[in-house]
C-alpha positions as CSV (number, residue, x, y, z in Angstrom):
1,M,-4.4,-5.6,14.8
2,T,-3.8,-4.1,11.4
3,S,-2.1,-0.7,11.2
4,F,-3.2,2.2,9.0
5,G,0.0,1.9,7.0
6,A,-0.6,-1.8,6.4
7,T,-4.2,-1.0,5.3
8,A,-3.0,1.7,2.9
9,Q,-0.4,-0.7,1.5
10,S,-3.0,-3.4,0.9
11,E,-5.3,-0.9,-0.8
12,E,-2.5,0.2,-3.1
13,I,-1.7,-3.4,-4.0
14,Q,-5.4,-4.0,-4.8
15,S,-5.4,-0.9,-6.9
16,L,-2.3,-2.0,-8.8
17,A,-3.9,-5.4,-9.4
18,S,-7.1,-3.8,-10.7
19,R,-5.1,-1.6,-13.1
20,H,-3.0,-4.6,-14.2
21,A,-6.2,-6.6,-14.9
22,A,-7.6,-3.7,-16.9
23,R,-4.4,-3.5,-18.9
24,I,-4.6,-7.2,-19.6
25,G,-8.1,-6.8,-20.9
26,L,-7.0,-4.1,-23.3
27,V,-3.8,-5.6,-24.8
28,L,-4.9,-9.3,-25.1
29,T,-6.7,-10.5,-28.2
30,S,-8.9,-13.6,-28.1
31,A,-9.5,-16.1,-30.8
32,I,-11.4,-19.5,-31.1
33,V,-9.9,-22.6,-32.8
34,R,-12.5,-25.0,-34.2
35,T,-10.7,-27.1,-36.8
36,R,-7.7,-29.4,-36.9
37,Q,-6.0,-27.1,-39.4
38,D,-6.2,-24.1,-37.1
39,F,-5.1,-26.3,-34.1
40,E,-1.9,-27.2,-36.0
41,A,-1.3,-23.5,-36.8
42,I,-0.9,-22.7,-33.1
43,A,0.5,-26.1,-31.9
44,A,4.1,-25.0,-31.8
45,D,3.4,-21.9,-29.8
46,W,1.1,-23.9,-27.5
47,Q,3.8,-26.4,-26.8
48,A,6.3,-23.7,-26.1
49,L,3.9,-22.2,-23.6
50,E,3.5,-25.6,-21.9
51,Q,7.3,-26.0,-21.6
52,Y,7.5,-22.5,-20.1
53,N,4.9,-23.4,-17.4
54,S,6.3,-26.0,-15.0
55,G,2.8,-26.8,-13.7
56,A,1.2,-27.4,-17.1
57,I,-0.9,-30.5,-17.0
58,L,-0.9,-33.3,-19.6
59,F,-4.6,-33.2,-20.4
60,Q,-4.6,-29.6,-21.5
61,G,-1.4,-30.1,-23.5
62,T,-0.8,-30.0,-27.2
63,N,0.0,-33.7,-27.6
64,W,-3.1,-34.9,-25.7
65,C,-5.4,-32.6,-27.7
66,R,-3.8,-33.7,-30.9
67,A,-4.5,-37.4,-29.9
68,V,-8.2,-36.4,-29.3
69,F,-8.4,-34.7,-32.7
70,E,-6.9,-37.7,-34.5
71,F,-9.1,-40.2,-32.6
72,E,-12.3,-38.3,-33.4
73,A,-11.4,-38.0,-37.0
74,A,-10.6,-41.7,-37.2
75,R,-14.0,-42.7,-35.9
76,A,-15.7,-40.0,-38.0
77,N,-17.5,-38.6,-35.0
78,P,-20.1,-36.1,-36.3
79,K,-20.8,-34.8,-32.7
80,F,-17.2,-33.8,-32.1
81,D,-17.3,-30.0,-31.7
82,P,-14.0,-28.5,-30.5
83,V,-13.9,-25.0,-29.0
84,I,-10.4,-23.9,-28.1
85,A,-10.2,-20.4,-26.7
86,T,-6.8,-18.6,-26.9
87,L,-5.4,-15.3,-25.8
88,A,-2.5,-13.5,-27.5
89,E,-0.5,-10.4,-26.7
90,H,1.1,-8.7,-29.7
91,G,0.9,-11.9,-31.6
92,Q,2.4,-14.1,-28.9
93,L,0.3,-16.9,-27.5
94,K,-0.3,-16.3,-23.8
95,A,-3.2,-18.6,-22.8
96,V,-5.1,-21.6,-24.0
97,L,-8.4,-23.1,-22.8
98,P,-9.2,-26.3,-24.8
99,L,-12.9,-27.1,-24.7
100,E,-15.5,-29.0,-26.7
101,R,-19.2,-28.6,-26.9
102,V,-21.2,-31.6,-25.8
103,R,-25.0,-32.0,-26.3
104,A,-26.5,-34.6,-24.0
105,K,-29.5,-35.2,-21.7
106,G,-31.4,-32.1,-22.6
107,R,-28.6,-29.6,-22.2
108,T,-25.5,-28.3,-24.1
109,V,-22.3,-28.0,-22.1
110,L,-18.8,-26.9,-22.7
111,M,-16.3,-29.3,-21.3
112,P,-12.5,-29.9,-21.5
113,L,-11.4,-31.3,-24.9
114,G,-11.3,-35.1,-24.6
115,H,-13.2,-34.9,-21.3
116,A,-14.5,-38.5,-21.5
117,F,-11.0,-39.9,-21.2
118,A,-9.0,-37.1,-19.4
119,Q,-8.3,-37.2,-15.7
120,Y,-8.0,-33.5,-14.9
121,S,-9.4,-30.1,-16.1
122,D,-7.1,-27.1,-16.3
123,V,-6.1,-24.1,-18.3
124,L,-2.8,-23.0,-19.7
125,V,-2.0,-19.3,-18.7
126,A,1.4,-17.5,-19.0
127,P,2.8,-16.8,-15.5
128,D,2.7,-13.0,-16.1
129,L,-1.1,-13.0,-16.6
130,D,-3.8,-12.8,-14.0
131,P,-5.5,-16.2,-14.1
132,R,-9.0,-14.9,-13.2
133,T,-8.9,-12.2,-15.9
134,A,-7.5,-14.5,-18.6
135,I,-10.0,-17.3,-17.8
136,A,-13.0,-14.9,-17.8
137,K,-11.9,-13.5,-21.2
138,M,-11.5,-16.9,-22.7
139,L,-14.8,-18.3,-21.3
140,K,-16.7,-15.3,-22.7
141,S,-15.1,-15.8,-26.1
142,A,-15.9,-19.6,-26.1
143,I,-19.5,-19.1,-25.0
144,N,-20.1,-16.5,-27.6
145,A,-18.6,-18.7,-30.3
146,A,-20.4,-21.9,-29.1
147,P,-23.6,-21.0,-27.1
148,C,-24.2,-23.5,-24.2
149,D,-26.2,-23.9,-21.1
150,A,-23.3,-24.5,-18.8
151,V,-19.5,-25.0,-18.5
152,S,-18.3,-28.1,-16.7
153,F,-14.8,-28.6,-15.3
154,L,-14.4,-32.1,-13.8
155,K,-11.5,-33.0,-11.5
156,V,-9.8,-29.6,-10.9
157,R,-6.7,-29.8,-8.7
158,S,-6.6,-27.3,-5.9
159,D,-3.0,-26.3,-6.9
160,S,-3.9,-25.6,-10.5
161,T,-4.2,-22.4,-12.5
162,L,-7.9,-23.2,-13.2
163,A,-8.6,-23.4,-9.4
164,A,-6.8,-20.1,-8.8
165,G,-8.8,-18.3,-11.6
166,M,-12.2,-20.0,-11.3
167,P,-15.0,-17.4,-11.9
168,K,-16.9,-16.3,-8.8
169,N,-20.2,-17.6,-10.1
170,H,-19.0,-21.2,-10.0
171,L,-20.8,-24.1,-8.4
172,V,-19.2,-27.0,-6.7
173,T,-20.7,-30.3,-7.9
174,G,-20.0,-33.7,-6.4
175,S,-17.8,-34.4,-3.4
176,V,-14.3,-33.3,-3.0
177,Q,-11.8,-36.1,-3.9
178,G,-8.0,-36.5,-3.5
179,A,-5.1,-37.2,-5.9
180,P,-2.1,-38.8,-4.1
181,Y,1.2,-37.5,-5.3
182,V,4.8,-38.5,-4.9
183,A,7.2,-35.5,-4.9
184,L,10.4,-37.1,-5.9
185,S,12.1,-33.7,-6.3
186,D,12.1,-33.5,-2.5
187,F,14.6,-36.3,-2.2
188,A,18.2,-36.9,-3.3
189,D,17.4,-40.3,-4.8
190,Y,14.9,-43.2,-4.5
191,Q,16.7,-44.7,-1.4
192,A,16.3,-41.4,0.4
193,Y,12.6,-41.3,-0.5
194,F,12.1,-45.0,0.4
195,A,13.6,-44.4,3.8
196,T,10.6,-42.2,4.6
197,I,8.1,-45.1,4.3
198,K,7.1,-46.5,7.7
199,P,9.5,-49.2,8.9
200,K,6.6,-51.6,9.6
201,T,5.2,-51.1,6.1
202,R,8.7,-51.7,4.5
203,K,8.9,-54.9,6.6
204,N,5.5,-56.1,5.5
205,M,6.3,-55.5,1.9
206,R,9.5,-57.5,2.2
207,N,7.6,-60.3,3.7
208,D,5.0,-60.1,0.9
209,R,7.7,-60.3,-1.7
210,N,9.5,-63.1,0.0
211,R,6.3,-65.2,0.1
212,L,5.9,-64.7,-3.7
213,E,9.6,-65.5,-4.3
214,R,9.3,-68.8,-2.5
215,D,7.1,-69.9,-5.4
216,G,9.2,-68.4,-8.2
217,P,11.0,-65.2,-9.3
218,V,9.5,-61.8,-9.0
219,E,10.7,-59.4,-11.7
220,H,9.8,-55.8,-12.8
221,H,9.7,-55.0,-16.5
222,V,9.4,-51.7,-18.3
223,A,8.0,-52.0,-21.8
224,A,10.9,-51.6,-24.2
225,D,9.0,-51.5,-27.5
226,H,5.7,-50.8,-29.2
227,A,4.4,-54.4,-28.9
228,Q,5.2,-54.7,-25.2
229,T,3.5,-51.3,-24.5
230,L,0.4,-52.4,-26.4
231,G,0.3,-55.7,-24.5
232,I,0.3,-53.9,-21.1
233,I,-2.3,-51.4,-22.3
234,G,-4.6,-54.2,-23.5
235,R,-4.3,-56.3,-20.4
236,T,-4.8,-53.4,-17.9
237,L,-7.9,-52.2,-19.7
238,E,-9.3,-55.7,-19.8
239,G,-8.5,-56.2,-16.1
240,R,-9.9,-52.8,-15.1
241,A,-13.1,-53.4,-17.0
242,E,-13.6,-56.8,-15.4
243,R,-13.0,-55.3,-12.0
244,L,-15.6,-52.5,-12.6
245,K,-18.1,-55.1,-13.8
246,D,-17.5,-57.3,-10.8
247,Q,-18.2,-54.3,-8.5
248,G,-21.3,-53.3,-10.5
249,L,-19.7,-50.0,-11.3
250,T,-18.7,-48.0,-14.4
251,S,-17.0,-44.8,-15.3
252,R,-17.1,-42.1,-18.0
253,A,-14.2,-43.6,-19.9
254,F,-15.2,-47.3,-19.7
255,R,-18.8,-46.5,-20.5
256,D,-17.5,-45.3,-23.9
257,G,-17.0,-48.4,-26.1
258,A,-14.3,-46.6,-28.0
259,F,-12.0,-46.1,-24.9
260,L,-10.0,-49.2,-25.8
261,D,-9.4,-48.0,-29.3
262,F,-8.4,-44.6,-28.1
263,C,-5.8,-46.1,-25.7
264,M,-4.4,-48.6,-28.1
265,G,-3.8,-45.8,-30.6
266,L,-1.8,-43.7,-28.1
267,P,1.6,-45.4,-28.5
268,G,1.7,-44.3,-32.1
269,Q,0.9,-40.7,-31.3
270,S,3.8,-38.3,-32.1
271,G,4.9,-36.4,-29.0
272,L,3.1,-38.5,-26.3
273,E,5.6,-40.3,-24.1
274,L,4.2,-43.4,-22.5
275,L,5.6,-45.5,-19.6
276,A,4.2,-49.0,-19.3
277,M,5.3,-51.4,-16.6
278,S,4.7,-54.9,-15.4
279,L,5.4,-56.9,-12.2
280,R,5.7,-60.5,-13.0
281,H,5.7,-63.7,-10.9
282,N,7.0,-66.8,-12.6
283,G,6.8,-64.8,-15.9
284,K,3.1,-64.0,-15.4
285,P,1.9,-60.4,-14.9
286,I,0.4,-60.0,-11.4
287,A,0.2,-56.1,-11.5
288,E,0.6,-53.7,-14.4
289,Q,0.3,-50.0,-14.9
290,W,0.9,-47.5,-17.7
291,G,0.7,-43.7,-17.9
292,F,2.3,-40.7,-19.5
293,V,5.4,-38.6,-18.9
294,H,4.8,-34.9,-19.3
295,N,6.7,-31.9,-18.1
296,N,9.0,-34.3,-16.3
297,R,6.2,-35.8,-14.3
298,Y,4.6,-39.3,-14.5
299,Y,0.8,-39.5,-14.7
300,A,-0.5,-43.0,-13.7
301,F,-3.4,-43.6,-16.2
302,V,-4.6,-47.2,-15.9
303,A,-3.6,-50.0,-13.5
304,S,-4.7,-53.5,-12.9
305,R,-3.7,-56.4,-10.7
306,D,-4.3,-60.1,-10.1
307,F,-6.7,-60.3,-7.2
308,G,-5.8,-63.9,-6.7
309,N,-2.6,-62.7,-5.1
310,S,-4.3,-60.1,-2.9
311,D,-2.7,-61.4,0.3
312,E,0.7,-60.4,-1.1
313,S,-0.5,-56.9,-2.1
314,P,0.9,-57.0,-5.7
315,G,-0.6,-53.5,-6.5
316,K,1.3,-52.0,-3.6
317,L,4.5,-53.8,-4.4
318,H,4.3,-52.8,-8.1
319,L,3.7,-49.1,-7.3
320,G,7.0,-49.1,-5.4
321,E,8.7,-50.4,-8.6
322,V,6.8,-47.8,-10.7
323,I,8.0,-44.9,-8.5
324,H,11.5,-46.4,-8.5
325,A,11.5,-46.4,-12.3
326,C,10.3,-42.8,-12.3
327,S,13.1,-41.8,-10.0
328,E,15.7,-43.6,-12.2
329,R,14.5,-41.5,-15.1
330,G,15.0,-38.3,-13.1
331,L,11.3,-37.3,-13.0
332,V,10.3,-34.7,-10.4
333,G,7.2,-36.5,-9.4
334,A,4.5,-39.2,-9.9
335,D,0.9,-38.2,-10.0
336,L,-1.2,-41.2,-8.8
337,M,-4.4,-39.4,-9.6
338,V,-8.0,-39.8,-8.3
339,P,-9.2,-41.7,-6.4
340,V,-7.4,-42.0,-3.0
341,M,-6.8,-45.7,-2.3
342,P,-4.8,-47.3,0.6
343,Y,-2.1,-48.8,-1.7
344,K,-1.5,-45.3,-3.1
345,L,-1.3,-43.7,0.3
346,T,1.5,-46.1,1.3
347,W,3.7,-44.3,-1.2
348,A,2.3,-40.8,-1.5
349,T,4.1,-37.8,0.0
350,N,0.9,-35.7,-0.1
351,V,-2.7,-35.7,-1.4
352,I,-4.0,-32.8,-3.6
353,E,-7.7,-31.9,-3.3
354,V,-9.6,-32.4,-6.5
355,T,-13.0,-30.7,-7.1
356,D,-15.7,-30.7,-9.8
357,Y,-16.8,-27.2,-10.8
358,A,-19.6,-25.9,-13.1
359,L,-20.6,-22.5,-14.4
360,P,-24.3,-21.9,-15.3
361,V,-24.8,-19.9,-18.5
362,T,-28.6,-20.1,-19.1
363,P,-31.6,-20.6,-16.8
364,L,-31.8,-24.2,-18.0
365,G,-28.1,-24.7,-17.1
366,Q,-28.7,-23.2,-13.7
367,L,-31.7,-25.5,-13.1
368,V,-30.0,-28.7,-14.2
369,L,-26.8,-28.0,-12.3
370,R,-28.6,-27.3,-9.1
371,L,-31.3,-29.9,-9.4
372,W,-29.3,-32.9,-10.8
373,D,-25.6,-32.2,-10.3
374,R,-25.8,-30.8,-6.8
375,T,-28.8,-32.5,-5.4
376,L,-30.2,-35.6,-7.1
377,R,-27.0,-37.1,-8.4
378,P,-25.3,-37.3,-5.0
379,L,-28.4,-38.9,-3.6
380,F,-28.6,-41.3,-6.6
381,K,-24.9,-42.2,-6.1
382,Q,-25.4,-43.0,-2.4
383,A,-28.4,-45.1,-3.1
384,V,-26.7,-47.1,-5.9
385,L,-23.6,-47.8,-3.8
386,R,-25.8,-49.4,-1.1
387,M,-27.3,-51.8,-3.6
388,P,-26.1,-55.4,-4.2
389,K,-23.5,-55.6,-6.9
390,G,-25.7,-57.4,-9.4
391,L,-28.6,-54.9,-9.1
392,R,-26.2,-52.0,-9.1
393,G,-24.5,-53.1,-12.3
394,A,-27.9,-53.6,-14.1
395,L,-29.1,-50.2,-13.0
396,M,-25.9,-48.5,-14.2
397,K,-26.0,-50.2,-17.5
398,A,-29.7,-49.3,-18.0
399,S,-29.2,-45.6,-17.0
400,G,-26.0,-45.1,-19.0
401,R,-24.5,-43.1,-16.2
402,S,-21.4,-43.4,-14.1
403,L,-20.9,-42.6,-10.5
């Protein structure tokens, strides 16, 4: 039962929140960044805002967006149309929503900058701002500057600022997924964390490693220079592409023929910290992975393994080495990202829900979102996944779509 006093207190809090939101709307000024020159003009303040927000995500960060700008310029992409919305208070940058306008398949959509290669959608908002008010103001500014039919946010973490401030008119598209995460900050060291893995699982992994070592040494290597990093990036992308092809599948990133070029250019990007690792048996890589270090967290970006050694679970063994390397560097966590897979769950301390959201802007956007994204696409996906691999691959190639 709720007392009258508690109700009055709740109403007072809501009133204060409303007045705070109104004040935010009055003192904040919005702006739109469309060029590389204007991006660089706010980059230092943007990066400072990232460092001030412990939850800031890599893919809405300054260095990721700079890499996207440089890549699109290098390939002279005439369709690249950045729309970065910002909020400032008395000249101080307080929020950033990096978007780009994409025209495809009969509609125009605002999506996160570098959406084809990114793994999460989010927004950067100072902790003292109301996320919903800030996001609404930036979205209005972005849509006015770059008219569109809809706004699409793919892979939004449930614990993100964007999820907390998602406008009320949003639609959920696709099925809810999960991103396994390892919270290293919850443990004194790697050994304390490793002790939480089920005893039977630890025993099985010891047996797997022993079987491999009977045929030769098993060693874990962390890339120490540019050449080694490029080698791991190249091999993982090739291995992942072959695996998708074998399964008759594709993805947004691998469907873009320039994904390899984008990734191979990342080690030379100023400010981006990469971590590339390899598990080797008799000197030959049997499982490799690389990703980014941002705000003291590791983001696992691309991984591949030798399926000829599946009985020894090289992917699972290597992930343990990856997490050990992260712990040794004093990182607070390792984000294993979408999708949930058994070998990831062996090591994860929790799984974060990840959801696709969209906001209709025009009647066309409303129609396409409801007809295709929410209705026909899920049915198409289910039908395709039931097909034989060969037929599935041919269909995906012909349609130019990913699941």
